[in-house]
C-alpha positions in Angstrom: -62.8 -29.4 -47.8 -63.6 -30.5 -44.1 -66.0 -33.5 -44.8 -64.5 -36.8 -44.5 -65.0 -38.5 -48.8 -66.6 -41.9 -48.7 -66.8 -43.7 -51.6 -69.8 -46.1 -52.6 -68.4 -49.5 -50.9 -68.6 -52.7 -53.6 -69.1 -55.9 -52.5 -71.3 -57.5 -49.9 -73.5 -58.8 -52.8 -76.6 -61.2 -52.4 -75.7 -64.9 -53.0 -78.4 -66.7 -54.9 -79.5 -70.0 -54.4 -80.4 -72.4 -58.1 -81.6 -75.9 -57.3 -81.0 -78.5 -59.6 -79.7 -76.0 -62.3 -77.0 -77.7 -64.7 -77.7 -80.4 -62.6 -75.8 -79.6 -59.9 -77.6 -80.1 -56.5 -76.8 -77.3 -54.6 -75.6 -74.2 -57.3 -74.9 -70.9 -55.8 -74.0 -67.6 -57.6 -72.6 -64.1 -56.4 -74.9 -61.1 -57.6 -72.1 -58.8 -58.8 -74.7 -56.5 -60.2 -75.7 -55.2 -57.0 -72.3 -53.4 -56.7 -72.6 -49.9 -57.7 -72.2 -49.9 -61.7 -73.5 -53.2 -61.9 -70.5 -55.5 -62.4 -67.3 -56.9 -60.5 -65.1 -54.7 -61.8 -66.2 -51.9 -59.4 -64.1 -53.7 -56.7 -61.3 -53.0 -59.2 -62.0 -49.5 -59.7 -62.9 -49.0 -56.1 -59.5 -50.2 -55.0 -58.1 -48.0 -57.3 -58.7 -44.6 -56.0 -59.6 -45.9 -52.4 -55.5 -44.9 -51.0 -55.9 -41.4 -53.0 -59.3 -40.5 -51.3 -57.4 -42.4 -48.2 -54.5 -39.8 -48.4 -56.5 -36.5 -48.6 -58.8 -37.9 -45.7 -55.9 -37.9 -43.4 -54.1 -35.2 -44.7 -51.0 -37.0 -46.7 -49.1 -36.7 -49.7 -50.4 -38.5 -52.7 -49.7 -38.5 -56.8 -52.8 -37.0 -58.7 -53.3 -39.6 -61.4 -54.4 -40.8 -64.5 -55.5 -44.5 -64.4 -55.8 -46.2 -67.9 -57.2 -49.4 -69.2 -57.2 -51.2 -72.8 -61.3 -51.7 -72.4 -64.1 -51.0 -73.9 -66.7 -52.4 -71.6 -67.3 -52.5 -67.3 -63.8 -51.7 -66.4 -63.5 -48.6 -68.6 -67.1 -47.6 -66.9 -66.1 -48.4 -63.7 -62.8 -46.8 -63.9 -64.9 -43.8 -65.1 -67.4 -44.0 -62.4 -64.9 -43.9 -59.5 -62.8 -41.2 -61.1 -65.6 -39.1 -61.1 -67.3 -39.7 -57.9 -63.5 -39.0 -56.2 -63.2 -35.5 -58.0 -66.3 -34.7 -57.4 -66.3 -35.1 -53.3 -63.0 -32.7 -53.7 -64.4 -30.5 -56.1 -60.7 -30.8 -57.9 -59.3 -32.9 -60.8 -57.1 -35.9 -58.3 -57.6 -38.3 -60.9 -58.6 -38.8 -64.6 -59.6 -42.2 -65.9 -58.1 -43.0 -70.1 -59.4 -46.3 -72.0 -57.5 -47.6 -74.8 -60.1 -49.1 -77.3 -59.5 -50.5 -80.6 -59.8 -47.9 -83.9 -63.5 -48.5 -85.7 -65.3 -50.0 -83.0 -67.7 -47.7 -83.1 -69.3 -49.5 -86.5 -69.7 -52.6 -84.7 -72.7 -54.1 -82.4 -72.3 -55.7 -78.5 -74.1 -59.1 -78.4 -76.9 -61.0 -78.5 -76.1 -61.4 -74.7 -78.0 -64.2 -72.9 -81.4 -62.6 -73.7 -80.7 -62.3 -77.6 -80.6 -57.8 -77.4 -77.9 -56.5 -78.9 -76.7 -52.6 -78.3 -74.4 -50.6 -80.6 -71.3 -50.0 -79.7 -71.2 -46.6 -80.2 -74.3 -46.2 -77.3 -71.6 -48.0 -74.9 -68.8 -45.6 -75.6 -70.9 -42.5 -75.3 -71.7 -43.6 -71.4 -67.8 -44.6 -71.3 -67.0 -41.0 -72.8 -69.1 -39.3 -69.8 -66.0 -40.1 -67.0 -63.7 -41.3 -69.4 -61.3 -40.3 -71.5 -61.4 -42.5 -74.8 -58.1 -43.4 -76.9 -57.9 -45.1 -80.1 -54.8 -47.7 -80.5 -54.4 -50.5 -82.9 -54.6 -53.4 -81.5 -53.2 -55.5 -84.2 -49.9 -53.3 -84.1 -48.2 -54.5 -81.3 -48.2 -55.8 -77.6 -49.1 -52.9 -75.3 -47.2 -53.1 -72.2 -48.0 -50.4 -69.3 -45.0 -47.9 -70.2 -46.6 -47.8 -74.2 -50.0 -46.8 -72.8 -48.5 -44.3 -70.3 -46.3 -42.5 -73.6 -49.4 -42.4 -75.9 -51.3 -40.8 -72.5 -48.7 -38.4 -72.2 -48.7 -37.2 -75.8 -52.2 -37.1 -75.6 -51.8 -34.4 -72.5 -54.1 -36.8 -70.2 -51.0 -37.8 -67.5 -51.4 -36.2 -64.3 -48.6 -36.2 -62.0 -48.7 -39.9 -61.9 -49.9 -42.5 -64.4 -51.5 -46.4 -63.5 -52.5 -49.0 -66.1 -55.1 -51.3 -64.5 -55.2 -53.6 -67.4 -54.0 -56.5 -66.0 -55.4 -55.3 -61.7 -53.6 -53.7 -59.3 -50.2 -54.6 -57.2 -52.8 -55.3 -54.2 -55.7 -57.9 -54.1 -59.4 -56.1 -55.5 -61.4 -59.4 -56.0 -60.1 -61.8 -53.1 -63.1 -60.1 -51.1 -65.5 -62.5 -53.6 -64.9 -65.6 -52.3 -64.1 -64.3 -48.6 -67.4 -62.8 -48.8 -69.3 -65.6 -49.9 -67.6 -68.6 -48.3 -67.2 -66.6 -44.3 -69.5 -64.3 -44.6 -72.9 -65.5 -46.1 -72.9 -69.1 -47.3 -70.4 -69.8 -43.5 -69.3 -73.2 -44.9 -66.9 -73.9 -47.9 -68.0 -75.8 -51.4 -67.0 -78.5 -53.0 -66.0 -76.0 -55.9 -65.9 -72.3 -56.2 -65.8 -71.0 -59.9 -64.9 -67.2 -60.4 -65.0 -66.2 -64.1 -63.5 -63.0 -64.4 -65.2 -61.5 -68.1 -63.7 -61.8 -71.5 -60.4 -60.1 -70.5 
């Protein structure tokens, strides 16, 4: 492979102004649905695979890595998407993704969302399965730490050379750029308050 790997970069999402919403004179929101898989979780998944892509481009050593998370939503979907993009770009399996989910999830329903719509969880899981292995774990049984998840993934034959649990994030920043982009590059002033909701996790 001679071409440099270029991953879809999340971020630089637009600022939307809401006049008078919630009684606030000027309220701005950052539209993270403009990321590749329509969620701010793409920032985490991109940062997850970026060092490996850079190692391939720079022809330096790296470990083939299994990335994992306890997730049955956006983190799992983003993780699988970026893993698949990197593997497609190189033509080999350098990374893979594993989503740990509670048992009997297929029987449940997501929603309703803000538009009052619900969706069968089985449909969401089918989409996640496109790029991500799914392993059921009983979340009522114990608190699962990274070494517990790695052991289960190894028993399932899903671990490549290395294993990284991203359930609690990474050991390097992934989300801080949301605020930097909004304040320094887009608004160009410091708002009175910055509220950053980070999903249901």
